[in-house]
C-alpha positions, 0 to 999 in steps of 0.5 A: 058213859051212856050218853057217849054210847047213845051218841055213837049209836046215833052216828052209826044209825045215821051212817047206815041210813046214808049207806043204804040210801046210796046203795038203793040209788045205785041199784036204781041207776044200774037198772035204768041204764040197763033198760036204756042199753036194751032200748038203744040196742033195739033201736040200733037193730031196727035202724040196721034192718031199715037200712038193709031194705033196698029203696023202691025205684021209680020208673022213668016216665020222661 
């Protein structure tokens, strides 16, 4: 009986360890994608601002 309880505890500990690892990986991915989304928004704002600036016209010297 004691051996069965030990085996069950070992299985539960292994599953808990796997679940914890999955949750940590999920949190890291969420944080990384949030950072990428912030960076992409910053780049989009820079590009939109750069397109608003009118081009400098060159005088015709012909």
